[in-house]
C-alpha positions as CSV (number, residue, x, y, z in Angstrom):
1,X,17.3,-10.7,13.2
2,X,18.0,-7.1,14.2
3,X,15.6,-5.9,16.9
4,X,13.3,-2.9,16.1
5,X,14.9,-0.7,18.7
6,X,18.4,-1.7,17.7
7,X,17.6,-1.2,14.1
8,X,16.2,2.3,14.7
9,X,19.1,3.4,16.9
10,X,21.8,2.1,14.5
11,X,20.3,3.6,11.4
12,X,18.6,6.8,12.4
13,X,21.3,9.0,11.0
14,X,21.6,7.0,7.7
15,X,18.0,6.7,6.8
16,X,16.2,9.5,5.0
17,X,13.0,7.8,6.3
18,X,14.0,8.4,9.9
19,X,15.4,11.9,9.9
20,X,14.8,13.9,13.0
21,X,11.5,15.6,13.3
22,X,10.7,18.8,15.2
23,X,8.6,18.1,18.2
24,X,5.9,20.8,18.5
25,X,4.0,21.6,21.7
26,X,0.4,22.6,21.7
27,X,-0.3,26.3,20.9
28,X,-2.2,28.4,23.3
29,X,-2.1,31.7,21.4
30,X,-5.1,34.0,22.0
31,X,-5.4,34.6,18.3
32,X,-6.0,30.9,17.7
33,X,-7.0,29.0,14.6
34,X,-10.6,29.1,13.3
35,X,-11.5,25.5,14.2
36,X,-15.2,26.2,13.5
37,X,-14.2,26.8,9.9
38,X,-11.8,23.9,9.7
39,X,-13.9,21.6,7.4
40,X,-15.1,24.5,5.3
41,X,-11.5,25.6,4.7
42,X,-10.6,22.1,3.6
43,X,-13.6,21.9,1.2
44,X,-12.5,25.3,-0.3
45,X,-8.9,24.0,-0.4
46,X,-7.8,27.0,1.6
47,X,-4.8,25.9,3.6
48,X,-3.5,29.3,4.6
49,X,-2.2,29.2,8.2
50,X,-2.9,25.5,8.5
51,X,0.0,23.8,10.2
52,X,0.5,20.5,11.9
53,X,-0.1,21.9,15.4
54,X,-3.8,22.7,14.6
55,X,-4.7,19.3,13.3
56,X,-7.0,16.9,15.2
57,X,-5.0,13.9,16.4
58,X,-4.4,11.1,15.7
59,X,-4.2,11.8,12.0
60,X,-2.1,10.8,9.0
61,X,0.6,13.1,7.6
62,X,2.2,12.7,4.2
63,X,5.6,14.4,3.7
64,X,5.1,15.7,0.2
65,X,8.8,15.9,-0.7
66,X,9.6,12.3,0.4
67,X,6.4,11.0,-1.2
68,X,7.3,12.6,-4.6
69,X,10.8,11.3,-4.4
70,X,9.6,7.8,-3.8
71,X,7.2,7.8,-6.8
72,X,9.9,9.2,-9.1
73,X,12.5,6.8,-7.8
74,X,10.3,3.7,-8.5
75,X,9.4,5.0,-12.0
76,X,13.0,5.7,-12.9
77,X,14.5,2.5,-11.5
78,X,11.9,0.1,-13.0
79,X,12.2,1.8,-16.4
80,X,15.9,1.1,-16.3
81,X,15.2,-2.5,-15.4
82,X,12.7,-2.9,-18.3
83,X,9.6,-3.7,-16.2
84,X,6.3,-1.8,-15.9
85,X,4.6,-0.7,-12.6
86,X,0.9,-1.3,-11.8
87,X,0.9,0.1,-8.3
88,X,-1.3,-1.5,-5.6
89,X,-3.8,1.0,-4.3
90,X,-4.7,-1.0,-1.2
91,X,-1.7,0.8,0.4
92,X,-3.2,4.3,0.0
93,X,-6.8,4.0,-1.1
94,X,-6.5,7.5,-2.6
95,X,-7.4,8.8,-6.1
96,X,-5.0,11.7,-5.6
97,X,-2.1,9.3,-4.9
98,X,-3.1,7.1,-7.8
99,X,-3.2,10.0,-10.3
100,X,0.3,11.0,-9.3
101,X,1.5,7.4,-9.8
102,X,-0.1,7.3,-13.2
103,X,1.4,10.7,-14.1
104,X,4.8,9.2,-13.4
105,X,4.4,6.3,-15.8
106,X,2.3,3.6,-14.1
107,X,0.6,1.5,-16.7
108,X,-2.5,0.9,-14.6
109,X,-3.5,0.2,-11.0
110,X,-3.9,-2.9,-8.8
111,X,-6.8,-3.2,-6.4
112,X,-7.6,-5.6,-3.6
113,X,-11.3,-5.0,-3.5
114,X,-14.1,-4.3,-6.0
115,X,-14.8,-1.1,-4.1
116,X,-11.3,0.1,-4.7
117,X,-11.6,-0.8,-8.4
118,X,-14.9,1.0,-8.7
119,X,-13.4,4.1,-7.0
120,X,-10.3,4.2,-9.3
121,X,-12.2,3.5,-12.5
122,X,-14.9,6.0,-11.5
123,X,-12.3,8.6,-11.2
124,X,-11.3,8.1,-14.9
125,X,-8.2,6.0,-14.2
126,X,-7.7,3.2,-16.7
127,X,-6.3,-0.3,-16.7
128,X,-7.5,-1.1,-13.2
129,X,-6.9,-4.8,-12.2
130,X,-8.7,-6.5,-9.3
131,X,-6.6,-9.3,-7.8
132,X,-9.2,-11.1,-5.8
133,X,-11.5,-13.7,-7.5
134,X,-15.2,-12.8,-7.2
135,X,-17.1,-15.7,-5.7
136,X,-20.3,-14.0,-4.4
137,X,-23.3,-12.8,-6.4
138,X,-22.5,-9.2,-5.3
139,X,-18.9,-9.3,-6.3
140,X,-19.6,-11.1,-9.7
141,X,-22.3,-8.7,-10.7
142,X,-20.2,-5.7,-9.7
143,X,-17.2,-7.0,-11.7
144,X,-19.4,-7.6,-14.7
145,X,-21.0,-4.1,-14.4
146,X,-17.6,-2.5,-14.1
147,X,-16.3,-4.4,-17.1
148,X,-19.2,-3.0,-19.2
149,X,-18.6,0.5,-18.0
150,X,-14.8,0.3,-18.3
151,X,-13.4,-2.2,-21.0
152,X,-9.9,-1.7,-19.6
153,X,-10.9,-3.2,-16.2
154,X,-9.6,-6.8,-15.6
155,X,-9.8,-9.3,-12.7
156,X,-8.5,-12.7,-11.7
157,X,-9.9,-16.2,-11.3
158,X,-8.4,-19.4,-9.9
159,X,-11.4,-21.9,-10.2
160,X,-13.3,-23.2,-13.2
161,X,-16.6,-23.2,-11.2
162,X,-16.3,-19.4,-10.7
163,X,-15.6,-19.0,-14.4
164,X,-18.9,-20.7,-15.1
165,X,-20.7,-18.4,-12.7
166,X,-19.1,-15.3,-14.2
167,X,-19.9,-16.5,-17.8
168,X,-23.6,-16.8,-16.8
169,X,-23.6,-13.3,-15.4
170,X,-21.7,-11.9,-18.4
171,X,-24.2,-13.6,-20.8
172,X,-27.1,-12.1,-18.9
173,X,-25.7,-8.6,-19.2
174,X,-24.2,-9.0,-22.7
175,X,-20.8,-8.1,-21.2
176,X,-17.2,-8.9,-22.3
177,X,-14.6,-9.4,-19.7
178,X,-10.8,-9.2,-19.4
179,X,-9.4,-11.9,-17.1
180,X,-6.2,-13.3,-15.7
181,X,-5.5,-16.7,-14.1
182,X,-4.1,-16.5,-10.6
183,X,-1.6,-19.2,-9.9
184,X,0.1,-20.4,-6.7
185,X,3.4,-18.7,-5.9
186,X,4.1,-19.8,-2.3
187,X,1.2,-18.0,-0.7
188,X,-1.7,-20.3,0.0
189,X,-4.5,-17.8,0.1
190,X,-5.3,-18.1,-3.6
191,X,-3.9,-19.4,-6.9
192,X,-4.6,-22.6,-8.9
193,X,-1.9,-25.3,-9.1
194,X,0.7,-24.5,-11.8
195,X,1.1,-26.5,-14.9
196,X,-1.8,-28.4,-16.5
197,X,-4.5,-27.2,-14.0
198,X,-3.5,-23.6,-14.7
199,X,-3.3,-24.2,-18.4
200,X,-6.8,-25.8,-18.6
201,X,-8.3,-22.9,-16.6
202,X,-6.6,-20.4,-19.0
203,X,-8.0,-22.3,-22.0
204,X,-11.4,-22.3,-20.5
205,X,-11.3,-18.6,-20.1
206,X,-9.9,-18.1,-23.6
207,X,-12.6,-20.4,-25.2
208,X,-15.4,-18.3,-23.8
209,X,-17.2,-15.9,-26.1
210,X,-17.6,-13.5,-23.2
211,X,-14.0,-13.6,-21.8
212,X,-10.6,-12.6,-23.0
213,X,-7.6,-14.4,-21.4
214,X,-5.1,-11.6,-20.6
215,X,-2.3,-13.3,-18.7
216,X,-1.1,-14.8,-15.4
217,X,-0.9,-13.4,-11.9
218,X,1.5,-14.9,-9.4
219,X,2.1,-13.1,-6.1
220,X,5.0,-14.2,-3.9
221,X,4.0,-12.7,-0.6
222,X,6.6,-14.5,1.5
223,X,9.4,-13.2,-0.6
224,X,8.4,-9.5,-0.2
225,X,9.4,-9.4,3.5
226,X,12.2,-11.9,3.5
227,X,15.1,-10.3,5.4
228,X,18.2,-9.5,3.4
229,X,18.2,-8.7,-0.3
230,X,20.0,-11.8,-1.5
231,X,17.8,-14.1,0.5
232,X,14.8,-12.2,-0.8
233,X,16.1,-12.8,-4.3
234,X,16.5,-16.5,-3.7
235,X,13.0,-16.8,-2.2
236,X,11.4,-14.9,-5.0
237,X,13.1,-17.1,-7.6
238,X,12.0,-20.2,-5.8
239,X,8.4,-19.0,-5.4
240,X,8.1,-17.9,-9.0
241,X,9.8,-20.8,-10.7
242,X,6.6,-22.9,-11.3
243,X,4.6,-19.8,-12.3
244,X,7.3,-19.1,-15.0
245,X,6.9,-22.6,-16.3
246,X,3.1,-22.1,-16.5
247,X,3.6,-19.0,-18.5
248,X,5.8,-20.9,-21.0
249,X,3.3,-23.7,-21.1
250,X,0.5,-21.3,-22.0
251,X,2.6,-19.7,-24.7
252,X,3.5,-23.1,-26.2
253,X,-0.2,-24.1,-26.3
254,X,-0.9,-21.0,-28.4
255,X,-2.4,-18.8,-25.6
256,X,-1.1,-15.2,-25.7
257,X,0.2,-14.2,-22.3
258,X,0.0,-10.4,-22.5
259,X,0.6,-9.9,-18.8
260,X,2.7,-11.7,-16.2
261,X,2.1,-9.8,-13.1
262,X,3.1,-9.9,-9.4
263,X,5.9,-8.7,-7.3
264,X,6.2,-6.1,-4.5
265,X,8.1,-3.2,-3.1
266,X,10.5,-5.7,-1.5
267,X,11.3,-7.3,-4.8
268,X,10.9,-4.4,-7.2
269,X,14.6,-4.7,-8.2
270,X,14.5,-8.5,-8.4
271,X,11.4,-9.7,-10.2
272,X,12.4,-8.6,-13.7
273,X,14.8,-11.6,-13.3
274,X,11.8,-13.9,-12.8
275,X,10.1,-13.0,-16.0
276,X,7.4,-10.6,-14.7
277,X,6.3,-8.0,-17.2
278,X,4.9,-5.7,-14.4
279,X,5.0,-5.1,-10.7
280,X,2.2,-4.7,-8.2
281,X,4.3,-2.8,-5.8
282,X,2.5,-0.5,-3.4
283,X,4.3,0.3,-0.1
284,X,7.1,2.3,-1.8
285,X,4.9,5.4,-1.9
286,X,4.9,5.8,1.9
287,X,6.9,2.9,3.5
288,X,6.4,1.4,7.0
289,X,8.5,-0.1,9.8
290,X,7.9,-3.7,8.5
291,X,9.6,-2.7,5.2
292,X,12.4,-0.6,6.9
293,X,13.6,-3.7,8.6
294,X,13.9,-6.1,5.5
295,X,17.2,-4.6,4.3
296,X,18.1,-3.3,0.9
297,X,20.5,-4.5,-1.9
298,X,23.4,-2.4,-0.4
299,X,22.4,-2.6,3.3
300,X,21.0,-5.6,5.0
301,X,20.3,-3.7,8.2
302,X,18.0,-1.1,6.7
303,X,15.9,-0.7,3.6
304,X,16.7,2.9,2.4
305,X,15.6,2.7,-1.3
306,X,12.5,4.6,-0.4
307,X,11.9,7.1,2.4
308,X,9.3,7.2,5.2
309,X,6.7,9.6,3.8
310,X,3.8,8.8,6.0
311,X,3.5,9.2,9.8
312,X,0.7,9.2,12.4
313,X,0.6,12.6,14.2
314,X,-0.3,12.1,17.9
315,X,-0.5,14.2,21.0
316,X,0.9,13.5,24.4
317,X,-2.3,13.6,26.6
318,X,-1.0,12.6,30.0
319,X,2.3,12.4,31.8
320,X,1.7,11.1,35.4
321,X,4.1,8.2,35.7
322,X,7.9,7.9,35.4
323,X,9.4,7.1,32.0
324,X,6.1,6.9,30.2
325,X,3.5,9.1,28.5
326,X,0.0,8.5,27.2
327,X,-0.8,9.4,23.6
328,X,-4.1,9.6,21.7
329,X,-2.9,7.1,19.1
330,X,-4.7,3.9,20.4
331,X,-6.1,0.6,19.2
332,X,-8.9,2.3,17.3
333,X,-6.3,4.2,15.3
334,X,-4.1,1.2,14.6
335,X,-1.3,1.6,17.1
336,X,1.2,-1.4,17.2
337,X,4.2,-2.2,19.4
338,X,6.3,-2.4,16.3
339,X,5.6,1.2,15.3
340,X,8.5,3.7,15.6
341,X,8.7,7.3,16.8
342,X,10.2,9.6,14.2
343,X,13.4,11.2,15.4
344,X,13.2,9.6,18.9
345,X,14.3,6.0,18.5
346,X,14.8,5.5,22.2
347,X,11.0,5.7,22.7
348,X,9.1,2.4,22.6
349,X,5.5,2.2,21.4
350,X,2.9,0.2,23.3
351,X,-0.9,-0.1,23.5
352,X,-3.1,1.0,26.3
353,X,-6.7,0.7,25.0
354,X,-9.2,1.8,22.4
355,X,-8.2,5.5,22.5
356,X,-4.8,5.3,24.2
357,X,-1.3,4.5,23.3
358,X,1.8,4.5,25.4
359,X,5.4,5.7,24.9
360,X,8.0,4.3,27.3
361,X,11.7,4.8,27.7
362,X,14.6,3.8,29.9
363,X,17.0,6.6,28.9
364,X,17.3,9.0,26.0
365,X,18.4,12.5,25.1
366,X,15.0,14.0,25.8
367,X,11.5,13.2,27.1
368,X,8.2,14.0,25.5
369,X,6.3,16.8,27.4
370,X,2.6,17.1,28.0
371,X,0.9,18.5,24.9
372,X,3.8,17.6,22.6
373,X,3.0,16.5,19.0
374,X,5.0,13.5,17.9
375,X,5.0,11.6,14.6
376,X,5.0,7.8,14.4
377,X,5.8,5.5,11.6
378,X,3.2,2.7,11.4
379,X,4.0,-1.0,11.0
380,X,1.7,-2.0,8.1
381,X,0.4,0.6,5.7
382,X,-2.6,-1.2,4.2
383,X,-3.9,-1.9,7.7
384,X,-3.2,1.5,9.1
385,X,-4.6,3.6,6.2
386,X,-7.9,1.7,6.6
387,X,-8.5,3.5,10.0
388,X,-8.4,7.0,8.6
389,X,-10.4,9.2,6.3
390,X,-7.8,11.6,4.9
391,X,-4.1,12.4,4.5
392,X,-2.8,15.8,5.5
393,X,-0.1,16.7,3.0
394,X,2.8,18.6,4.5
395,X,5.7,20.7,3.4
396,X,7.6,20.9,6.6
397,X,5.1,22.0,9.2
398,X,2.7,23.6,6.7
399,X,-0.3,21.7,5.4
400,X,-0.6,22.2,1.6
401,X,-3.3,19.7,0.7
402,X,-5.8,17.1,1.9
403,X,-6.4,13.8,0.1
404,X,-9.4,11.7,0.9
405,X,-8.9,8.0,1.8
406,X,-11.7,6.1,0.1
407,X,-12.8,2.8,-1.3
408,X,-12.4,0.9,2.0
409,X,-15.6,-1.1,1.7
410,X,-19.2,-0.8,0.5
411,X,-20.0,2.0,-1.9
412,X,-17.1,3.5,-3.7
413,X,-18.0,7.0,-2.7
414,X,-17.4,6.3,1.0
């Protein structure tokens, strides 16, 4: 498999995601920026004179143009393939991003947590689906409450015992629920066995006076990051084969399968072949180094279908040793050795501690200087976005908007 450094060096010119970035040094102008008013300006949505060089670091930057191209590209390509998109919000945890996805044709939203589902539904967004079975009293009662508040909300189950618990809660609250059966598709974290066990669970849901069986979910997690498009296609077909049979079994038994959901950014142009009616793709909005490396349909060395719209802005805080600098993007901010510096592929990222990261090099066309601002592509979006509270939306160096990152845990308003 191509190494991260080799991949970046070989493809920097070809990839829109890895176009060269202007490195900005710290400003020392006497006029300055009104930092004491920084939060007040954001609350007023007054972004005049707000540029990347005045932001606190580390922070998350969204390139508005690349982000919008990604959303439009997914909408257009999936429409041509005849498959719907229900984007996964675990990637961005942002109502602002979700609204833009819905505006470009998404039929609903996919959530990993009940907090995310509460957040999105509470913002007025419809057809939210929670992909994790509720097995605690807290989760069940919140799922029932959200179902009463928003009849378009749905969630999954993979165990008949949980169905019994949910039915008791729904009866107590006089609630009606929309539910899908999660089936195994190569990833052992959840999903009932395909075939008769899945059919019997679907029938149990459908026979309840409180529940409506809406369809089947099958997530082939291994396929999404299989290197090489053709190998990914083969892996996805293999993982989804039994789930497809389960769908047909349900239909033959007289159960309406309104939804067959799953898929990912890696298989967005594959899984229409596997019978899916909709995709739970999420990473395409921003992209990360893990996805850059899996290869696309026309290029096994680099996945260029979607551009790198999100970076971590960091500052060079110290330069006291040869061929290395210290940055303020550390473990607490999600730094990983597999991250990549935008526009400077000869730099290697390493960790140094809670608040410190490290950039190293053996040779290169230039070296970072003390006070420089650099942008770094993170490795795994849904992990990295969980560290931050907001996105700074940029047009070039100008900040034009700020989007809160929410719904990470606990109360939806966090």
